[in-house]
PQR file of N, CA, C, O and H, with PARSE charges and radii, in Angstrom:
ATOM      1  N   UNK A   1       3.079  -2.115   0.871 -0.4000 1.5000
ATOM      2  CA  UNK A   1       3.103  -3.071  -0.167 -0.0000 2.0000
ATOM      3  C   UNK A   1       3.354  -2.342  -1.455  0.5500 1.7000
ATOM      4  O   UNK A   1       2.648  -1.396  -1.805 -0.5500 1.4000
ATOM      5  N   UNK A   2       4.366  -2.790  -2.153 -0.4000 1.5000
ATOM      6  CA  UNK A   2       4.711  -2.105  -3.420 -0.0000 2.0000
ATOM      7  C   UNK A   2       4.212  -2.953  -4.590  0.5500 1.7000
ATOM      8  O   UNK A   2       4.484  -4.150  -4.680 -0.5500 1.4000
ATOM      9  H   UNK A   2       4.940  -3.558  -1.869  0.4000 1.0000
ATOM     10  N   UNK A   3       3.488  -2.305  -5.461 -0.4000 1.5000
ATOM     11  CA  UNK A   3       2.971  -2.873  -6.668 -0.0000 2.0000
ATOM     12  C   UNK A   3       3.596  -2.205  -7.857  0.5500 1.7000
ATOM     13  O   UNK A   3       3.687  -0.979  -7.907 -0.5500 1.4000
ATOM     14  H   UNK A   3       3.266  -1.333  -5.388  0.4000 1.0000
ATOM     15  N   UNK A   4       4.023  -2.978  -8.800 -0.4000 1.5000
ATOM     16  CA  UNK A   4       4.617  -2.393 -10.057 -0.0000 2.0000
ATOM     17  C   UNK A   4       5.078  -3.477 -10.970  0.5500 1.7000
ATOM     18  O   UNK A   4       5.003  -4.655 -10.620 -0.5500 1.4000
ATOM     19  H   UNK A   4       3.949  -3.975  -8.759  0.4000 1.0000
ATOM     20  N   UNK A   5       5.554  -3.116 -12.135 -0.4000 1.5000
ATOM     21  CA  UNK A   5       5.965  -4.070 -13.140 -0.0000 2.0000
ATOM     22  C   UNK A   5       7.108  -4.998 -12.701  0.5500 1.7000
ATOM     23  O   UNK A   5       7.197  -6.144 -13.143 -0.5500 1.4000
ATOM     24  H   UNK A   5       5.614  -2.159 -12.419  0.4000 1.0000
ATOM     25  N   UNK A   6       7.972  -4.483 -11.830 -0.4000 1.5000
ATOM     26  CA  UNK A   6       9.148  -5.303 -11.432 -0.0000 2.0000
ATOM     27  C   UNK A   6       8.924  -6.136 -10.177  0.5500 1.7000
ATOM     28  O   UNK A   6       9.833  -6.816  -9.701 -0.5500 1.4000
ATOM     29  H   UNK A   6       7.900  -3.552 -11.472  0.4000 1.0000
ATOM     30  N   UNK A   7       7.712  -6.077  -9.647 -0.4000 1.5000
ATOM     31  CA  UNK A   7       7.412  -6.722  -8.369 -0.0000 2.0000
ATOM     32  C   UNK A   7       6.434  -7.860  -8.541  0.5500 1.7000
ATOM     33  O   UNK A   7       5.626  -7.833  -9.470 -0.5500 1.4000
ATOM     34  H   UNK A   7       6.973  -5.525 -10.033  0.4000 1.0000
ATOM     35  N   UNK A   8       6.476  -8.826  -7.708 -0.4000 1.5000
ATOM     36  CA  UNK A   8       5.555  -9.949  -7.753 -0.0000 2.0000
ATOM     37  C   UNK A   8       4.199  -9.516  -7.204  0.5500 1.7000
ATOM     38  O   UNK A   8       3.983  -9.449  -5.994 -0.5500 1.4000
ATOM     39  H   UNK A   8       7.132  -8.849  -6.954  0.4000 1.0000
ATOM     40  N   UNK A   9       3.270  -9.218  -8.163 -0.4000 1.5000
ATOM     41  CA  UNK A   9       1.969  -8.696  -7.745 -0.0000 2.0000
ATOM     42  C   UNK A   9       1.213  -9.606  -6.789  0.5500 1.7000
ATOM     43  O   UNK A   9       0.588  -9.153  -5.830 -0.5500 1.4000
ATOM     44  H   UNK A   9       3.446  -9.273  -9.146  0.4000 1.0000
ATOM     45  N   UNK A  10       1.289 -10.937  -7.086 -0.4000 1.5000
ATOM     46  CA  UNK A  10       0.491 -11.872  -6.288 -0.0000 2.0000
ATOM     47  C   UNK A  10       1.069 -11.951  -4.823  0.5500 1.7000
ATOM     48  O   UNK A  10       0.316 -12.160  -3.872 -0.5500 1.4000
ATOM     49  H   UNK A  10       1.797 -11.304  -7.865  0.4000 1.0000
ATOM     50  N   UNK A  11       2.386 -11.783  -4.673 -0.4000 1.5000
ATOM     51  CA  UNK A  11       2.945 -11.738  -3.295 -0.0000 2.0000
ATOM     52  C   UNK A  11       2.502 -10.503  -2.529  0.5500 1.7000
ATOM     53  O   UNK A  11       2.120 -10.579  -1.362 -0.5500 1.4000
ATOM     54  H   UNK A  11       2.997 -11.613  -5.446  0.4000 1.0000
ATOM     55  N   UNK A  12       2.560  -9.392  -3.191 -0.4000 1.5000
ATOM     56  CA  UNK A  12       2.179  -8.117  -2.629 -0.0000 2.0000
ATOM     57  C   UNK A  12       0.620  -8.176  -2.269  0.5500 1.7000
ATOM     58  O   UNK A  12       0.206  -7.722  -1.202 -0.5500 1.4000
ATOM     59  H   UNK A  12       2.871  -9.330  -4.140  0.4000 1.0000
ATOM     60  N   UNK A  13      -0.144  -8.710  -3.138 -0.4000 1.5000
ATOM     61  CA  UNK A  13      -1.606  -8.814  -2.884 -0.0000 2.0000
ATOM     62  C   UNK A  13      -1.889  -9.739  -1.731  0.5500 1.7000
ATOM     63  O   UNK A  13      -2.734  -9.448  -0.884 -0.5500 1.4000
ATOM     64  H   UNK A  13       0.192  -9.079  -4.004  0.4000 1.0000
ATOM     65  N   UNK A  14      -1.191 -10.846  -1.694 -0.4000 1.5000
ATOM     66  CA  UNK A  14      -1.319 -11.801  -0.564 -0.0000 2.0000
ATOM     67  C   UNK A  14      -0.963 -11.123   0.766  0.5500 1.7000
ATOM     68  O   UNK A  14      -1.699 -11.219   1.748 -0.5500 1.4000
ATOM     69  H   UNK A  14      -0.505 -11.082  -2.382  0.4000 1.0000
ATOM     70  N   UNK A  15       0.187 -10.435   0.768 -0.4000 1.5000
ATOM     71  CA  UNK A  15       0.645  -9.770   2.028 -0.0000 2.0000
ATOM     72  C   UNK A  15      -0.364  -8.725   2.457  0.5500 1.7000
ATOM     73  O   UNK A  15      -0.628  -8.585   3.652 -0.5500 1.4000
ATOM     74  H   UNK A  15       0.785 -10.357  -0.030  0.4000 1.0000
ATOM     75  N   UNK A  16      -0.945  -7.976   1.505 -0.4000 1.5000
ATOM     76  CA  UNK A  16      -1.945  -6.957   1.826 -0.0000 2.0000
ATOM     77  C   UNK A  16      -3.164  -7.602   2.364  0.5500 1.7000
ATOM     78  O   UNK A  16      -3.728  -7.085   3.328 -0.5500 1.4000
ATOM     79  H   UNK A  16      -0.731  -8.089   0.535  0.4000 1.0000
ATOM     80  N   UNK A  17      -3.630  -8.709   1.811 -0.4000 1.5000
ATOM     81  CA  UNK A  17      -4.807  -9.378   2.298 -0.0000 2.0000
ATOM     82  C   UNK A  17      -4.567  -9.972   3.701  0.5500 1.7000
ATOM     83  O   UNK A  17      -5.480  -9.981   4.527 -0.5500 1.4000
ATOM     84  H   UNK A  17      -3.172  -9.129   1.028  0.4000 1.0000
ATOM     85  N   UNK A  18      -3.367 -10.459   3.970 -0.4000 1.5000
ATOM     86  CA  UNK A  18      -3.020 -11.038   5.296 -0.0000 2.0000
ATOM     87  C   UNK A  18      -3.024  -9.899   6.284  0.5500 1.7000
ATOM     88  O   UNK A  18      -3.601 -10.040   7.362 -0.5500 1.4000
ATOM     89  H   UNK A  18      -2.626 -10.452   3.299  0.4000 1.0000
ATOM     90  N   UNK A  19      -2.397  -8.758   5.964 -0.4000 1.5000
ATOM     91  CA  UNK A  19      -2.459  -7.614   6.856 -0.0000 2.0000
ATOM     92  C   UNK A  19      -3.843  -7.127   7.173  0.5500 1.7000
ATOM     93  O   UNK A  19      -4.179  -6.817   8.316 -0.5500 1.4000
ATOM     94  H   UNK A  19      -1.928  -8.643   5.088  0.4000 1.0000
ATOM     95  N   UNK A  20      -4.667  -7.067   6.089 -0.4000 1.5000
ATOM     96  CA  UNK A  20      -6.045  -6.624   6.330 -0.0000 2.0000
ATOM     97  C   UNK A  20      -6.800  -7.631   7.243  0.5500 1.7000
ATOM     98  O   UNK A  20      -7.545  -7.227   8.135 -0.5500 1.4000
ATOM     99  H   UNK A  20      -4.394  -7.318   5.161  0.4000 1.0000
ATOM    100  N   UNK A  21      -6.595  -8.942   7.001 -0.4000 1.5000
ATOM    101  CA  UNK A  21      -7.263  -9.914   7.847 -0.0000 2.0000
ATOM    102  C   UNK A  21      -6.859  -9.814   9.289  0.5500 1.7000
ATOM    103  O   UNK A  21      -7.687 -10.011  10.178 -0.5500 1.4000
ATOM    104  H   UNK A  21      -5.990  -9.270   6.276  0.4000 1.0000
ATOM    105  N   UNK A  22      -5.583  -9.506   9.550 -0.4000 1.5000
ATOM    106  CA  UNK A  22      -5.067  -9.409  10.945 -0.0000 2.0000
ATOM    107  C   UNK A  22      -5.314  -8.016  11.523  0.5500 1.7000
ATOM    108  O   UNK A  22      -5.102  -7.806  12.717 -0.5500 1.4000
ATOM    109  H   UNK A  22      -4.910  -9.345   8.828  0.4000 1.0000
ATOM    110  N   UNK A  23      -5.756  -7.061  10.706 -0.4000 1.5000
ATOM    111  CA  UNK A  23      -5.979  -5.718  11.266 -0.0000 2.0000
ATOM    112  C   UNK A  23      -4.671  -4.918  11.354  0.5500 1.7000
ATOM    113  O   UNK A  23      -4.577  -3.928  12.079 -0.5500 1.4000
ATOM    114  H   UNK A  23      -5.928  -7.231   9.735  0.4000 1.0000
ATOM    115  N   UNK A  24      -3.707  -5.359  10.624 -0.4000 1.5000
ATOM    116  CA  UNK A  24      -2.405  -4.689  10.657 -0.0000 2.0000
ATOM    117  C   UNK A  24      -2.354  -3.615   9.618  0.5500 1.7000
ATOM    118  O   UNK A  24      -2.593  -3.884   8.440 -0.5500 1.4000
ATOM    119  H   UNK A  24      -3.783  -6.163  10.035  0.4000 1.0000
ATOM    120  N   UNK A  25      -2.037  -2.355  10.031 -0.4000 1.5000
ATOM    121  CA  UNK A  25      -2.063  -1.229   9.054 -0.0000 2.0000
ATOM    122  C   UNK A  25      -0.895  -1.461   8.000  0.5500 1.7000
ATOM    123  O   UNK A  25       0.169  -2.010   8.288 -0.5500 1.4000
ATOM    124  H   UNK A  25      -1.843  -2.137  10.987  0.4000 1.0000
ATOM    125  N   UNK A  26      -1.210  -0.998   6.813 -0.4000 1.5000
ATOM    126  CA  UNK A  26      -0.175  -1.074   5.763 -0.0000 2.0000
ATOM    127  C   UNK A  26      -0.397   0.080   4.763  0.5500 1.7000
ATOM    128  O   UNK A  26      -1.472   0.675   4.685 -0.5500 1.4000
ATOM    129  H   UNK A  26      -2.074  -0.552   6.579  0.4000 1.0000
ATOM    130  N   UNK A  27       0.647   0.354   4.026 -0.4000 1.5000
ATOM    131  CA  UNK A  27       0.624   1.424   2.990 -0.0000 2.0000
ATOM    132  C   UNK A  27       0.845   0.796   1.686  0.5500 1.7000
ATOM    133  O   UNK A  27       1.737  -0.042   1.548 -0.5500 1.4000
ATOM    134  H   UNK A  27       1.520  -0.130   4.089  0.4000 1.0000
ATOM    135  N   UNK A  28       0.035   1.175   0.659 -0.4000 1.5000
ATOM    136  CA  UNK A  28       0.292   0.676  -0.705 -0.0000 2.0000
ATOM    137  C   UNK A  28       1.085   1.712  -1.453  0.5500 1.7000
ATOM    138  O   UNK A  28       0.878   2.907  -1.243 -0.5500 1.4000
ATOM    139  H   UNK A  28      -0.690   1.855   0.771  0.4000 1.0000
ATOM    140  N   UNK A  29       1.990   1.297  -2.322 -0.4000 1.5000
ATOM    141  CA  UNK A  29       2.801   2.131  -3.133 -0.0000 2.0000
ATOM    142  C   UNK A  29       2.696   1.667  -4.585  0.5500 1.7000
ATOM    143  O   UNK A  29       3.148   0.573  -4.920 -0.5500 1.4000
ATOM    144  H   UNK A  29       2.158   0.326  -2.493  0.4000 1.0000
ATOM    145  N   UNK A  30       2.111   2.480  -5.431 -0.4000 1.5000
ATOM    146  CA  UNK A  30       1.955   2.113  -6.847 -0.0000 2.0000
ATOM    147  C   UNK A  30       1.648   3.338  -7.642  0.5500 1.7000
ATOM    148  O   UNK A  30       1.293   4.387  -7.105 -0.5500 1.4000
ATOM    149  H   UNK A  30       1.743   3.369  -5.158  0.4000 1.0000
ATOM    150  N   UNK A  31       1.795   3.185  -8.962 -0.4000 1.5000
ATOM    151  CA  UNK A  31       1.418   4.289  -9.869 -0.0000 2.0000
ATOM    152  C   UNK A  31      -0.034   4.505  -9.966  0.5500 1.7000
ATOM    153  O   UNK A  31      -0.827   3.638  -9.600 -0.5500 1.4000
ATOM    154  H   UNK A  31       2.084   2.332  -9.398  0.4000 1.0000
ATOM    155  N   UNK A  32      -0.406   5.644 -10.450 -0.4000 1.5000
ATOM    156  CA  UNK A  32      -1.863   5.960 -10.524 -0.0000 2.0000
ATOM    157  C   UNK A  32      -2.534   5.124 -11.657  0.5500 1.7000
ATOM    158  O   UNK A  32      -3.761   5.031 -11.675 -0.5500 1.4000
ATOM    159  H   UNK A  32       0.239   6.349 -10.747  0.4000 1.0000
ATOM    160  N   UNK A  33      -1.793   4.534 -12.569 -0.4000 1.5000
ATOM    161  CA  UNK A  33      -2.443   3.795 -13.657 -0.0000 2.0000
ATOM    162  C   UNK A  33      -2.968   2.475 -13.179  0.5500 1.7000
ATOM    163  O   UNK A  33      -3.647   1.794 -13.948 -0.5500 1.4000
ATOM    164  H   UNK A  33      -0.796   4.610 -12.555  0.4000 1.0000
ATOM    165  N   UNK A  34      -2.702   2.065 -11.962 -0.4000 1.5000
ATOM    166  CA  UNK A  34      -3.276   0.779 -11.458 -0.0000 2.0000
ATOM    167  C   UNK A  34      -4.163   1.039 -10.234  0.5500 1.7000
ATOM    168  O   UNK A  34      -4.325   0.146  -9.402 -0.5500 1.4000
ATOM    169  H   UNK A  34      -2.151   2.618 -11.338  0.4000 1.0000
ATOM    170  N   UNK A  35      -4.738   2.234 -10.106 -0.4000 1.5000
ATOM    171  CA  UNK A  35      -5.623   2.530  -9.052 -0.0000 2.0000
ATOM    172  C   UNK A  35      -6.845   1.646  -9.113  0.5500 1.7000
ATOM    173  O   UNK A  35      -7.230   1.053  -8.105 -0.5500 1.4000
ATOM    174  H   UNK A  35      -4.606   2.960 -10.782  0.4000 1.0000
ATOM    175  N   UNK A  36      -7.478   1.542 -10.301 -0.4000 1.5000
ATOM    176  CA  UNK A  36      -8.697   0.826 -10.386 -0.0000 2.0000
ATOM    177  C   UNK A  36      -8.517  -0.683  -9.994  0.5500 1.7000
ATOM    178  O   UNK A  36      -9.307  -1.182  -9.192 -0.5500 1.4000
ATOM    179  H   UNK A  36      -7.165   2.023 -11.120  0.4000 1.0000
ATOM    180  N   UNK A  37      -7.521  -1.407 -10.526 -0.4000 1.5000
ATOM    181  CA  UNK A  37      -7.347  -2.795 -10.239 -0.0000 2.0000
ATOM    182  C   UNK A  37      -7.076  -3.026  -8.699  0.5500 1.7000
ATOM    183  O   UNK A  37      -7.354  -4.092  -8.148 -0.5500 1.4000
ATOM    184  H   UNK A  37      -6.880  -1.002 -11.178  0.4000 1.0000
ATOM    185  N   UNK A  38      -6.529  -1.982  -8.067 -0.4000 1.5000
ATOM    186  CA  UNK A  38      -6.108  -2.114  -6.665 -0.0000 2.0000
ATOM    187  C   UNK A  38      -7.092  -1.460  -5.715  0.5500 1.7000
ATOM    188  O   UNK A  38      -6.743  -1.260  -4.552 -0.5500 1.4000
ATOM    189  H   UNK A  38      -6.303  -1.116  -8.514  0.4000 1.0000
ATOM    190  N   UNK A  39      -8.280  -1.121  -6.130 -0.4000 1.5000
ATOM    191  CA  UNK A  39      -9.219  -0.329  -5.345 -0.0000 2.0000
ATOM    192  C   UNK A  39      -9.517  -0.970  -4.012  0.5500 1.7000
ATOM    193  O   UNK A  39      -9.546  -0.289  -2.987 -0.5500 1.4000
ATOM    194  H   UNK A  39      -8.564  -1.284  -7.075  0.4000 1.0000
ATOM    195  N   UNK A  40      -9.751  -2.342  -4.009 -0.4000 1.5000
ATOM    196  CA  UNK A  40     -10.073  -2.976  -2.786 -0.0000 2.0000
ATOM    197  C   UNK A  40      -8.851  -3.057  -1.807  0.5500 1.7000
ATOM    198  O   UNK A  40      -9.003  -2.955  -0.590 -0.5500 1.4000
ATOM    199  H   UNK A  40      -9.727  -2.896  -4.842  0.4000 1.0000
ATOM    200  N   UNK A  41      -7.705  -3.233  -2.366 -0.4000 1.5000
ATOM    201  CA  UNK A  41      -6.406  -3.307  -1.607 -0.0000 2.0000
ATOM    202  C   UNK A  41      -6.204  -1.897  -0.995  0.5500 1.7000
ATOM    203  O   UNK A  41      -5.890  -1.782   0.189 -0.5500 1.4000
ATOM    204  H   UNK A  41      -7.581  -3.315  -3.355  0.4000 1.0000
ATOM    205  N   UNK A  42      -6.384  -0.837  -1.794 -0.4000 1.5000
ATOM    206  CA  UNK A  42      -6.172   0.490  -1.308 -0.0000 2.0000
ATOM    207  C   UNK A  42      -7.259   0.875  -0.240  0.5500 1.7000
ATOM    208  O   UNK A  42      -6.954   1.624   0.688 -0.5500 1.4000
ATOM    209  H   UNK A  42      -6.640  -0.930  -2.756  0.4000 1.0000
ATOM    210  N   UNK A  43      -8.448   0.393  -0.362 -0.4000 1.5000
ATOM    211  CA  UNK A  43      -9.500   0.680   0.574 -0.0000 2.0000
ATOM    212  C   UNK A  43      -9.212   0.125   1.967  0.5500 1.7000
ATOM    213  O   UNK A  43      -9.636   0.677   2.982 -0.5500 1.4000
ATOM    214  H   UNK A  43      -8.695  -0.216  -1.116  0.4000 1.0000
ATOM    215  N   UNK A  44      -8.504  -0.944   1.979 -0.4000 1.5000
ATOM    216  CA  UNK A  44      -8.187  -1.549   3.288 -0.0000 2.0000
ATOM    217  C   UNK A  44      -6.890  -0.957   3.885  0.5500 1.7000
ATOM    218  O   UNK A  44      -6.604  -1.144   5.067 -0.5500 1.4000
ATOM    219  H   UNK A  44      -8.160  -1.393   1.155  0.4000 1.0000
ATOM    220  N   UNK A  45      -6.143  -0.268   3.080 -0.4000 1.5000
ATOM    221  CA  UNK A  45      -4.833   0.260   3.451 -0.0000 2.0000
ATOM    222  C   UNK A  45      -4.957   1.471   4.397  0.5500 1.7000
ATOM    223  O   UNK A  45      -5.975   2.163   4.407 -0.5500 1.4000
ATOM    224  H   UNK A  45      -6.376  -0.117   2.119  0.4000 1.0000
ATOM    225  N   UNK A  46      -3.908   1.707   5.182 -0.4000 1.5000
ATOM    226  CA  UNK A  46      -3.828   2.888   5.981 -0.0000 2.0000
ATOM    227  C   UNK A  46      -3.717   4.140   5.126  0.5500 1.7000
ATOM    228  O   UNK A  46      -4.238   5.205   5.458 -0.5500 1.4000
ATOM    229  H   UNK A  46      -3.081   1.145   5.174  0.4000 1.0000
ATOM    230  N   UNK A  47      -2.979   3.959   3.952 -0.4000 1.5000
ATOM    231  CA  UNK A  47      -2.749   5.029   3.054 -0.0000 2.0000
ATOM    232  C   UNK A  47      -2.270   4.492   1.683  0.5500 1.7000
ATOM    233  O   UNK A  47      -1.846   3.342   1.571 -0.5500 1.4000
ATOM    234  H   UNK A  47      -2.556   3.094   3.683  0.4000 1.0000
ATOM    235  N   UNK A  48      -2.346   5.338   0.663 -0.4000 1.5000
ATOM    236  CA  UNK A  48      -1.870   4.943  -0.661 -0.0000 2.0000
ATOM    237  C   UNK A  48      -0.888   6.052  -1.103  0.5500 1.7000
ATOM    238  O   UNK A  48      -1.164   7.241  -0.942 -0.5500 1.4000
ATOM    239  H   UNK A  48      -2.690   6.273   0.754  0.4000 1.0000
ATOM    240  N   UNK A  49       0.234   5.643  -1.650 -0.4000 1.5000
ATOM    241  CA  UNK A  49       1.240   6.614  -2.102 -0.0000 2.0000
ATOM    242  C   UNK A  49       1.736   6.281  -3.543  0.5500 1.7000
ATOM    243  O   UNK A  49       1.586   5.155  -4.017 -0.5500 1.4000
ATOM    244  H   UNK A  49       0.458   4.677  -1.781  0.4000 1.0000
ATOM    245  N   UNK A  50       2.310   7.265  -4.200 -0.4000 1.5000
ATOM    246  CA  UNK A  50       2.826   7.062  -5.528 -0.0000 2.0000
ATOM    247  C   UNK A  50       4.316   7.150  -5.579  0.5500 1.7000
ATOM    248  O   UNK A  50       4.919   6.879  -6.617 -0.5500 1.4000
ATOM    249  H   UNK A  50       2.432   8.180  -3.816  0.4000 1.0000
ATOM    250  N   UNK A  51       4.947   7.532  -4.452 -0.4000 1.5000
ATOM    251  CA  UNK A  51       6.401   7.623  -4.398 -0.0000 2.0000
ATOM    252  C   UNK A  51       6.896   7.252  -2.997  0.5500 1.7000
ATOM    253  O   UNK A  51       6.169   7.331  -2.006 -0.5500 1.4000
ATOM    254  H   UNK A  51       4.457   7.752  -3.608  0.4000 1.0000
ATOM    255  N   UNK A  52       8.176   6.843  -2.966 -0.4000 1.5000
ATOM    256  CA  UNK A  52       8.739   6.493  -1.625 -0.0000 2.0000
ATOM    257  C   UNK A  52       8.779   7.770  -0.744  0.5500 1.7000
ATOM    258  O   UNK A  52       8.682   7.679   0.480 -0.5500 1.4000
ATOM    259  H   UNK A  52       8.766   6.779  -3.771  0.4000 1.0000
ATOM    260  N   UNK A  53       8.918   8.918  -1.353 -0.4000 1.5000
ATOM    261  CA  UNK A  53       8.904  10.178  -0.527 -0.0000 2.0000
ATOM    262  C   UNK A  53       7.590  10.330   0.197  0.5500 1.7000
ATOM    263  O   UNK A  53       7.575  10.759   1.351 -0.5500 1.4000
ATOM    264  H   UNK A  53       8.997   8.992  -2.347  0.4000 1.0000
ATOM    265  N   UNK A  54       6.504   9.999  -0.432 -0.4000 1.5000
ATOM    266  CA  UNK A  54       5.181  10.082   0.147 -0.0000 2.0000
ATOM    267  C   UNK A  54       5.063   9.061   1.287  0.5500 1.7000
ATOM    268  O   UNK A  54       4.485   9.362   2.331 -0.5500 1.4000
ATOM    269  H   UNK A  54       6.517   9.652  -1.369  0.4000 1.0000
ATOM    270  N   UNK A  55       5.598   7.879   1.091 -0.4000 1.5000
ATOM    271  CA  UNK A  55       5.572   6.838   2.168 -0.0000 2.0000
ATOM    272  C   UNK A  55       6.280   7.355   3.417  0.5500 1.7000
ATOM    273  O   UNK A  55       5.802   7.201   4.540 -0.5500 1.4000
ATOM    274  H   UNK A  55       6.068   7.634   0.243  0.4000 1.0000
ATOM    275  N   UNK A  56       7.424   7.967   3.183 -0.4000 1.5000
ATOM    276  CA  UNK A  56       8.206   8.545   4.284 -0.0000 2.0000
ATOM    277  C   UNK A  56       7.392   9.635   5.024  0.5500 1.7000
ATOM    278  O   UNK A  56       7.330   9.657   6.253 -0.5500 1.4000
ATOM    279  H   UNK A  56       7.812   8.092   2.270  0.4000 1.0000
ATOM    280  N   UNK A  57       6.807  10.489   4.277 -0.4000 1.5000
ATOM    281  CA  UNK A  57       5.989  11.523   4.840 -0.0000 2.0000
ATOM    282  C   UNK A  57       4.805  10.996   5.664  0.5500 1.7000
ATOM    283  O   UNK A  57       4.469  11.530   6.721 -0.5500 1.4000
ATOM    284  H   UNK A  57       6.858  10.471   3.278  0.4000 1.0000
ATOM    285  N   UNK A  58       4.176   9.910   5.133 -0.4000 1.5000
ATOM    286  CA  UNK A  58       3.080   9.326   5.848 -0.0000 2.0000
ATOM    287  C   UNK A  58       3.570   8.685   7.172  0.5500 1.7000
ATOM    288  O   UNK A  58       2.946   8.821   8.224 -0.5500 1.4000
ATOM    289  H   UNK A  58       4.449   9.475   4.274  0.4000 1.0000
ATOM    290  N   UNK A  59       4.677   8.007   7.066 -0.4000 1.5000
ATOM    291  CA  UNK A  59       5.240   7.378   8.296 -0.0000 2.0000
ATOM    292  C   UNK A  59       5.648   8.401   9.345  0.5500 1.7000
ATOM    293  O   UNK A  59       5.399   8.210  10.536 -0.5500 1.4000
ATOM    294  H   UNK A  59       5.183   7.896   6.211  0.4000 1.0000
ATOM    295  N   UNK A  60       6.279   9.494   8.899 -0.4000 1.5000
ATOM    296  CA  UNK A  60       6.649  10.630   9.806 -0.0000 2.0000
ATOM    297  C   UNK A  60       5.437  11.187  10.484  0.5500 1.7000
ATOM    298  O   UNK A  60       5.459  11.469  11.682 -0.5500 1.4000
ATOM    299  H   UNK A  60       6.481   9.649   7.932  0.4000 1.0000
ATOM    300  N   UNK A  61       4.356  11.350   9.715 -0.4000 1.5000
ATOM    301  CA  UNK A  61       3.118  11.916  10.336 -0.0000 2.0000
ATOM    302  C   UNK A  61       2.516  10.973  11.368  0.5500 1.7000
ATOM    303  O   UNK A  61       2.147  11.374  12.472 -0.5500 1.4000
ATOM    304  H   UNK A  61       4.338  11.120   8.742  0.4000 1.0000
ATOM    305  N   UNK A  62       2.429   9.708  10.974 -0.4000 1.5000
ATOM    306  CA  UNK A  62       1.814   8.756  11.899 -0.0000 2.0000
ATOM    307  C   UNK A  62       2.566   8.490  13.139  0.5500 1.7000
ATOM    308  O   UNK A  62       1.968   8.235  14.185 -0.5500 1.4000
ATOM    309  H   UNK A  62       2.729   9.382  10.077  0.4000 1.0000
ATOM    310  N   UNK A  63       3.882   8.538  13.066 -0.4000 1.5000
ATOM    311  CA  UNK A  63       4.777   8.287  14.195 -0.0000 2.0000
ATOM    312  C   UNK A  63       4.767   9.550  15.134  0.5500 1.7000
ATOM    313  O   UNK A  63       4.833   9.434  16.358 -0.5500 1.4000
ATOM    314  H   UNK A  63       4.368   8.744  12.216  0.4000 1.0000
ATOM    315  N   UNK A  64       4.683  10.724  14.511 -0.4000 1.5000
ATOM    316  CA  UNK A  64       4.730  11.945  15.273 -0.0000 2.0000
ATOM    317  C   UNK A  64       3.418  12.304  16.028  0.5500 1.7000
ATOM    318  O   UNK A  64       3.422  13.103  16.964 -0.5500 1.4000
ATOM    319  H   UNK A  64       4.629  10.818  13.516  0.4000 1.0000
ATOM    320  N   UNK A  65       2.316  11.690  15.587 -0.4000 1.5000
ATOM    321  CA  UNK A  65       1.083  12.002  16.237 -0.0000 2.0000
ATOM    322  C   UNK A  65       0.636  11.010  17.182  0.5500 1.7000
ATOM    323  O   UNK A  65      -0.415  11.176  17.801 -0.5500 1.4000
ATOM    324  H   UNK A  65       2.313  11.042  14.826  0.4000 1.0000
TER
END
């Protein structure tokens, strides 16, 4: 789920909540300045990243293991 100024925050938050309710793993992607408002969303996430490079590394790690 990507959160940021150019993205529809309510859509991303809804999708994250839906994934959490279904037990579907997800990764959040956002800047460090919104860590506090998204603390519950991040807590339910598989991982939290600040760059697309980090998301790729997380996916590589989880697929390889």
